[in-house]
SEPAMI-760853 format. One line per field, with one value per residue: residue in three letters; y, x, z of N, C-alpha, C, O in turn. Coordinates in steps of 0.2 Angstrom, whole numbers, always signed. Each point is the difference from the previous one (the first is absolute). Layout:
N
residuo <- ALA  ... .
n.c2 <- Y  ... .
n.c1 <- X  ... .
n.c3 <- Z  ... .
ca.c2 <- Y  ... .
ca.c1 <- X  ... .
ca.c3 <- Z  ... .
c.c2 <- Y  ... .
c.c1 <- X  ... .
c.c3 <- Z  ... .
o.c2 <- Y  ... .
o.c1 <- X  ... .
o.c3 <- Z  ... .
END
This chain:
196
residuo <- MET  THR  ASP  HIS  TYR  PHE  SER  GLY  GLN  PRO  GLY  SER  GLU  ASP  ARG  ARG  ARG  GLU  ILE  THR  THR  ARG  ILE  TRP  ASP  ARG  GLU  MET  THR  PHE  THR  THR  SER  SER  GLY  VAL  PHE  ALA  GLN  GLU  GLY  LEU  ASP  LYS  ALA  THR  ALA  VAL  PHE  LEU  GLN  HIS  SER  THR  PRO  PRO  SER  GLY  GLY  THR  ILE  LEU  ASP  LEU  GLY  CYS  GLY  TRP  GLY  PRO  ILE  ALA  CYS  ALA  ILE  ALA  THR  ALA  ALA  PRO  ASP  ALA  THR  VAL  TRP  ALA  VAL  ASP  THR  ASN  GLU  ARG  ALA  LEU  ASP  LEU  THR  ARG  THR  ASN  ALA  GLU  ARG  LEU  GLY  VAL  ALA  VAL  HIS  ALA  ALA  LEU  PRO  GLU  SER  VAL  PRO  ALA  ASP  LEU  VAL  PHE  ASP  GLU  ILE  TRP  SER  ASN  PRO  PRO  ILE  ARG  ILE  GLY  LYS  ALA  PRO  LEU  HIS  GLU  LEU  LEU  LEU  GLN  TRP  LEU  PRO  ARG  LEU  SER  PRO  ASP  GLY  SER  ALA  HIS  LEU  VAL  VAL  ALA  LYS  ASN  LEU  GLY  ALA  ASP  SER  LEU  GLN  ALA  TRP  LEU  GLY  ASP  GLN  GLY  TRP  PRO  THR  GLU  ARG  LEU  ALA  SER  ALA  LYS  GLY  PHE  ARG  ILE  LEU  ARG  VAL  THR  ARG  PRO .
n.c2 <- +734  -2  +3  -8  -3  +3  +9  +1  +9  -5  +6  -7  +10  -2  +0  +0  -10  +4  -11  +3  -10  +0  -6  -3  +8  +4  +2  +6  -1  +8  -4  +10  -1  +10  +3  +0  -10  +6  +8  -1  -7  -6  -4  +8  +5  +8  +11  +5  +6  +10  +10  +3  +4  -9  +3  +5  -11  +2  -5  -3  +8  +0  +7  -4  +5  -3  +6  +5  -6  +7  +2  +6  +11  +4  +2  +9  +9  +2  +5  -2  -7  +8  -4  +8  -2  +7  -1  +5  +6  -2  +7  +8  -2  +1  +10  +4  -3  +5  +10  +0  -2  +8  +8  -4  +5  +7  -11  +9  -8  +8  -2  +3  +5  +10  +5  +0  -6  +1  -3  +11  -9  +2  +0  +9  +1  +6  +1  +9  -7  +0  -1  +5  -11  -4  +2  +8  +11  +5  +4  +10  +9  +2  +6  +10  +5  +4  +5  +10  -1  +0  -10  +0  +4  +8  +3  +7  -1  +9  -3  +10  -1  +8  -7  -3  +3  +6  +11  +6  +2  +8  +10  +3  +2  +11  +6  -2  +11  -11  +3  +0  +0  +6  +9  +1  +8  +3  -8  -7  +0  -9  +4  -8  +3  -6  -7  +4 .
n.c1 <- +347  -11  +4  +5  -8  -9  +1  +0  -4  +0  -10  -8  -2  +11  -11  +11  -5  +1  +0  -7  +4  -11  +10  -11  -7  -2  +7  -7  +12  -8  +5  -3  -8  +5  -11  -2  +0  -10  -2  -11  -1  +2  +1  -9  +0  +8  -3  -8  +4  +6  -7  -3  +10  -1  +7  +3  -3  -7  +9  -6  +6  -11  +8  -11  +9  +11  -1  -5  -9  -8  -6  +3  -2  -10  -3  +3  -7  -10  +3  +5  -8  -6  -6  +6  -10  +8  -11  +8  -10  -4  +4  -8  -9  +2  +0  -10  -4  +4  -5  -10  +1  +3  -8  -7  +6  -6  -3  +4  -6  +8  -11  +7  -10  +3  -1  -11  +7  +4  +11  +2  +3  -11  +7  +7  -11  +9  -11  +7  -8  +8  -5  +7  +4  -7  -10  -2  +1  -10  -8  +1  -2  -11  -5  +2  -6  -10  +0  +1  -11  +4  +6  +9  +4  +5  -10  +8  -11  +6  -10  +3  -4  +4  +8  -9  +0  -9  +1  +6  -5  -8  +3  +3  -9  -3  +7  -8  -3  +2  -10  +9  -10  +10  +1  -5  +6  -6  -8  +4  +4  -3  +6  -7  +10  -9  +8  +1 .
n.c3 <- +370  -1  +10  -7  +7  -7  +6  -11  -6  +10  -3  +5  +5  -1  +0  +3  -1  +11  -3  +8  -3  +2  -1  -1  +4  -10  +8  -6  -1  -1  -9  +4  -7  -1  -2  +11  -4  +1  -7  +0  -9  +10  -10  -2  -10  -2  +3  -7  -9  +2  +1  -11  +3  -7  +8  -9  -4  -9  -4  -9  +6  -2  +0  +0  -6  -3  -10  +9  -5  +0  -10  -9  +2  -2  -10  -5  +3  -5  -10  +11  +3  +5  -9  +4  -4  -3  +0  -6  -1  +10  -8  -1  -6  -11  -5  -2  -10  -9  -3  -5  -11  -7  -2  -8  -8  -7  -2  -4  -5  +2  -3  -7  -2  -5  +10  -1  +7  -10  +2  +2  +7  -1  +9  +0  -1  +1  +3  +0  -4  -9  +10  +7  +1  +8  -3  -7  +3  +4  -6  -5  +6  +2  -8  +4  +8  -2  -10  +5  +0  +10  -3  +7  -10  +6  -3  +4  +0  -2  +3  -4  +10  +7  +3  +6  +11  +3  -2  +9  +10  +0  +2  +10  +7  +0  +7  +8  +3  +1  +1  +7  +4  -1  -6  +10  -5  +8  -1  +8  -10  +7  -8  -1  -3  -5  +2  -10 .
ca.c2 <- -6  -3  -7  -5  -5  -5  +4  -4  +4  +6  +6  +4  -1  -6  +2  -7  +0  -7  -1  -6  -3  -7  -5  -7  +1  +3  +7  +1  +7  +0  +7  +1  +6  +3  -3  -7  -2  +0  +4  +2  -6  -6  +2  -4  -7  -5  -2  -5  -6  -4  -2  -6  -5  -4  +0  -7  -2  -1  +0  +6  +4  +6  +6  +4  +7  +0  +6  +0  -6  -3  -7  -4  +0  -4  -7  -2  -1  -5  -7  +1  -5  +2  +4  +5  +5  +6  +3  +7  +4  +6  -2  +3  -5  -6  +2  +0  -7  -2  +3  -3  -7  +0  +2  -5  -6  -6  +0  +1  +2  +6  +0  +2  -6  -3  -3  -6  -5  -2  -7  +0  -1  +2  -4  +4  +8  +5  +6  +5  +2  +7  +1  +7  +1  -1  -7  -4  -1  -5  -7  -2  -2  -6  -6  +0  -3  -6  -6  -2  -4  -7  -4  +0  +7  +4  +7  +3  +7  +4  +5  +3  -2  +6  +0  -6  -6  -6  -1  -3  -7  -3  +1  -5  -6  +0  -2  -7  +0  +0  +6  +0  +5  -3  +5  +7  +4  +7  +2  -3  -7  -4  -5  -5  -2  -6  -2  -4 .
ca.c1 <- -4  +0  +3  -4  +4  +3  +4  +7  +5  -3  +3  +1  +6  +1  +0  -1  -2  -1  -6  +0  -7  +0  -3  +1  +3  +7  +1  +4  +0  +1  +1  -5  +2  -5  +0  -2  -7  +0  +6  -1  +0  -4  -6  -5  -1  +6  +0  -5  +2  +5  -3  -4  +4  +5  +6  +2  +6  +6  -2  +2  -5  +0  -4  -1  -2  +3  +1  +7  +2  -2  -2  +6  +5  -3  +0  +7  +2  -3  +1  +6  +1  -3  +3  -5  +1  -5  -1  -4  +2  +3  +7  +2  -2  +5  +5  -2  -1  +6  +3  -3  +2  +7  -1  -2  +5  -3  +1  -6  +2  -5  +2  -5  -3  +3  +7  -1  +1  -6  -2  -1  -7  -1  -4  -5  +0  -4  -1  -5  +1  -1  -7  -1  +2  -6  -3  +3  +7  +1  -2  +6  +5  -1  +1  +7  +4  -3  +3  +7  -1  +2  -6  -3  +0  -6  +1  -3  -1  -5  -4  -5  -7  -3  +3  -2  +3  -5  +0  +6  -1  -4  +4  +6  -3  -2  +6  +2  +5  -4  +1  -4  +1  +3  -2  -3  +1  +1  -1  +5  -1  +7  -1  +5  -1  +4  +1  -6 .
ca.c3 <- +0  +7  +1  +3  +3  -5  -5  +0  +3  +3  -1  +7  +4  +4  +7  +3  +8  +3  +3  +4  +0  +3  -4  +3  +6  +0  -1  -6  -2  -8  -3  -6  -3  -5  -7  +0  +3  +8  +3  +7  +4  -3  -2  +4  -3  +1  +7  +1  -3  +4  +6  -1  -4  +4  -4  -3  +4  -5  -7  -4  +1  -4  +2  -7  +2  +7  +3  +3  +2  +7  +0  -1  +6  +5  -2  +0  +7  +3  -3  -3  -5  -6  -5  -1  -5  +0  -7  -1  -6  +3  +2  +7  +4  +0  +4  +7  +2  +1  +6  +6  +0  +3  +7  +4  +0  -4  -7  -5  -7  -2  -7  -5  -3  -5  +2  +3  -5  -4  +2  +7  +2  +7  +4  +2  -2  +5  -3  +1  -7  -2  -3  -3  -7  -4  +0  -6  +1  +6  -3  -4  +5  +3  -5  -2  +6  +3  -3  +2  +6  +0  +0  +6  +3  +1  +0  +5  -2  +5  -4  +3  -2  -4  -6  -5  +2  -2  -7  -2  +1  -5  -7  +1  -1  -7  -4  +1  +6  +6  +5  +6  +5  +6  +6  -1  +6  +0  -7  -5  -1  -2  -5  -2  -7  -1  -7  -3 .
c.c2 <- -3  -7  -5  -5  -5  +4  -4  +4  +6  +6  +4  -1  -6  +2  -6  +2  -7  -1  -7  -3  -7  -5  -7  +0  +2  +8  +1  +7  +0  +8  +0  +7  +3  -4  -7  -1  +0  +3  +2  -6  -5  +2  -5  -7  -4  -2  -5  -6  -4  -2  -7  -5  -3  +0  -7  -2  -1  +0  +7  +5  +7  +5  +4  +7  +1  +7  +0  -6  -3  -7  -4  +0  -4  -7  -3  -1  -6  -7  +1  -5  +1  +4  +6  +5  +5  +4  +6  +3  +6  -1  +3  -5  -6  +2  +0  -7  -3  +2  -3  -7  +0  +2  -5  -6  -6  +1  +1  +3  +5  +1  +3  -6  -3  -3  -6  -6  -3  -7  -1  -1  +1  -5  +4  +7  +3  +7  +4  +3  +7  +1  +6  +1  -1  -7  -4  -1  -5  -7  -3  -2  -7  -6  -1  -5  -6  -6  -2  -3  -7  -4  +1  +7  +3  +7  +3  +8  +4  +6  +3  -2  +6  +1  -6  -6  -6  -1  -3  -8  -3  +0  -6  -7  -1  -2  -6  -1  -1  +4  -1  +6  -3  +4  +6  +4  +7  +2  -3  -7  -3  -6  -5  -3  -6  -1  -4  -7 .
c.c1 <- +0  +3  -5  +4  +3  +4  +7  +5  -3  +4  +1  +6  +0  +0  -2  -2  +0  -6  +1  -7  +1  -3  +2  +4  +7  +0  +5  +1  +2  +1  -5  +3  -6  +1  -1  -6  +1  +6  +0  +1  -4  -7  -5  -1  +6  +0  -6  +3  +5  -3  -4  +3  +5  +6  +1  +6  +6  -3  +3  -6  +0  -4  -1  -3  +2  +0  +7  +1  -2  -2  +6  +5  -3  +0  +7  +3  -3  +2  +7  +2  -3  +4  -5  +2  -5  +0  -4  +2  +4  +7  +2  -3  +4  +6  -1  -1  +7  +3  -3  +2  +7  +0  -2  +4  -3  +2  -7  +2  -5  +2  -6  -3  +4  +7  -1  +1  -6  -2  -1  -7  +0  -5  -6  +1  -4  +0  -5  +0  -2  -7  -1  +3  -5  -1  +4  +7  +1  -1  +6  +6  -1  +1  +7  +4  -3  +2  +7  +0  +2  -6  -5  +0  -6  +2  -5  -1  -4  -2  -5  -7  -2  +4  +0  +3  -5  +0  +6  +0  -4  +4  +5  -3  -2  +6  +3  +5  -5  +2  -5  +1  +2  -2  -3  +1  +1  -1  +4  -2  +7  -2  +5  -2  +5  +0  -6  +1 .
c.c3 <- +7  +0  +3  +3  -5  -5  +1  +3  +3  -1  +6  +3  +5  +7  +5  +8  +2  +3  +4  +0  +3  -6  +2  +6  +0  -1  -5  -2  -8  -2  -6  -3  -4  -7  +0  +4  +8  +3  +7  +5  -2  -1  +3  -3  +1  +8  +1  -3  +4  +7  -1  -4  +4  -5  -3  +4  -5  -7  -3  +0  -4  +4  -6  +2  +7  +4  +4  +4  +6  +0  -2  +6  +6  -1  +1  +8  +3  -3  -3  -5  -7  -4  -2  -5  +1  -6  +0  -6  +3  +3  +7  +5  +1  +4  +8  +2  +1  +7  +6  +1  +4  +7  +5  -1  -4  -7  -4  -7  -2  -7  -4  -3  -5  +2  +4  -5  -3  +2  +8  +1  +8  +3  +3  -3  +6  -3  +3  -7  -1  -3  -4  -7  -5  -1  -5  +2  +6  -2  -4  +5  +3  -5  -2  +6  +2  -3  +2  +7  -2  +0  +6  +3  +0  +1  +6  -2  +5  -5  +4  -3  -5  -6  -4  +2  -3  -7  -3  +1  -5  -7  +0  -1  -7  -5  +1  +6  +6  +6  +6  +4  +7  +6  -3  +6  -2  -8  -5  +0  -1  -4  -1  -6  -1  -7  -2  +1 .
o.c2 <- +0  -4  +2  -1  -4  -3  -2  -2  +5  +0  +5  -5  -2  +1  -2  +5  -5  +5  -4  +3  -3  +1  -1  -4  -1  +2  -3  +4  -4  +4  -4  +3  -4  -3  -3  +4  -3  -3  +1  +1  +0  +3  -6  -5  -6  -6  -5  -6  -6  -6  -4  -4  +3  -1  -5  +4  -1  +3  +3  -2  +2  -1  +4  +0  +2  +0  -2  +0  -5  -4  -5  -6  -3  -4  -5  -4  -3  -5  +1  +2  -3  +3  -2  +3  -1  +2  +0  -1  +4  -4  -3  -1  -3  -4  -2  -1  -4  -3  -1  -2  -4  -3  -1  -5  -5  +5  -4  +4  -2  +2  +0  -5  -7  -3  -3  +1  -2  -1  -6  +4  +0  -2  -2  +2  -1  +2  -2  +5  +3  +1  +0  +5  +1  -4  -5  -6  -4  -5  -5  -5  -3  -5  -5  -4  -5  -5  -6  -1  -3  +3  +0  +1  -2  +2  -3  +3  -3  +3  -3  +0  -2  +4  -1  -5  -5  -5  -4  -4  -6  -5  -3  -4  -6  -3  -2  -5  +5  +1  +0  +2  -4  -3  +2  -2  +2  +5  +2  -3  +3  -4  +2  -3  +0  +2  -3  -5 .
o.c1 <- +5  -1  -5  +6  +5  +1  +3  +4  -2  +6  +4  +4  -6  +6  -5  +2  +0  -3  +4  -4  +6  -6  +6  +5  +4  -4  +5  -6  +5  -2  -1  +4  -5  +5  +1  -3  +5  +4  +5  +1  -2  -4  +2  +0  -2  +1  +2  -1  -1  +2  +0  -3  +3  -1  +0  +4  +6  -5  +3  -6  +6  -6  +5  -5  -4  +0  +5  +5  +3  +2  +1  +3  +4  +2  +2  +4  +3  -1  +1  +5  +1  +5  -5  +5  -6  +6  -5  +6  +3  +1  +4  +3  +1  +3  +4  +2  +1  +4  +3  +0  +1  +4  +2  -1  +1  +2  -4  +4  -6  +5  -6  +4  +0  +3  +5  -3  -5  -6  -2  -5  +5  -5  -6  +6  -6  +5  -6  +4  -4  +0  -4  +0  +1  +4  +3  +3  +5  +3  +2  +3  +5  +2  +2  +4  +3  +1  +2  +5  -1  -6  -6  -2  -5  +6  -6  +5  -5  +3  -4  -1  -3  -2  +4  +1  +3  -1  +0  +3  +2  +0  +1  +3  +0  -1  +5  +3  -3  +6  -6  +6  -4  -2  +1  -3  +3  +3  +0  -2  +4  -4  +6  -5  +6  -4  -3  -4 .
o.c3 <- +3  -5  +4  -2  +1  -5  +5  +4  -3  +1  +0  -1  +2  +3  +0  +3  -4  +3  -3  +2  +0  -1  +2  +1  +5  -5  +0  +0  -2  +4  -4  +2  -1  -1  -5  +3  +2  +4  +3  +6  -6  +4  +2  +3  +2  +1  +4  +3  +1  +2  +5  -3  +5  -6  +3  +3  +3  -1  +3  -3  -1  +1  -2  +3  +4  +6  -3  +4  +3  +4  +4  +1  +3  +4  +2  +1  +4  +4  -7  -4  -5  +2  -2  -1  +2  -3  +3  -2  -4  +4  +3  +5  +5  +4  +4  +6  +5  +4  +5  +6  +4  +4  +5  +4  +2  -2  +1  +0  -2  -2  +2  +0  +0  -4  +2  -5  +4  +0  +2  -2  +3  -2  +1  -1  +1  -3  +1  -1  +4  -6  -5  -3  -6  +1  +1  -1  +1  +2  +1  -1  +1  +2  -3  -2  +2  +3  -1  +3  -5  +1  -1  +6  -2  +1  +0  +0  +3  -3  +4  -6  -5  -4  -5  -4  -2  -2  -5  -4  -2  -3  -5  -4  -3  -5  -3  +1  +2  +1  -1  +0  +3  +5  -6  +5  -5  -2  -6  +4  -4  +2  +0  -2  +2  -4  +4  -2 .
END
């Protein structure tokens, strides 16, 4: 059976490699592996997302669908006072996120969705959401986590235009989640979702 980056337990051999990339004017080295999203390095969507975003200064932040942790680790590095959670269904990705956070000397709580305390709320959610899981599961995922925003909280999403960014923005609005486009670059939209 073929592994997907959202497989809970990738069946492929754990072939690790190191990559170096620049995020928010810092050169950062990460470990990636087979069986996870963007195993070759920082994917284009996440690169555009980070390039057109300003790191938070603090608060409780969630990286939803963290992969090997570039967003969570970058936020924890740029905002040492923040409490950063990184959630993924892929256990290899979570292990890599922990490895990368430790290498960078930052604290990131990498966890399966069901391991996040049920009463925890987030000031910001950052996500390059797993569009390829399908529209219905994606909608379910967003409706599971968006209600966990704090009263003044917001979610920041990056979605490719050709993978439905504009229809997702409209759908979120229809669900009662005000959504605005913050930026558009290289075929990607950066969306900001706020509480109703």
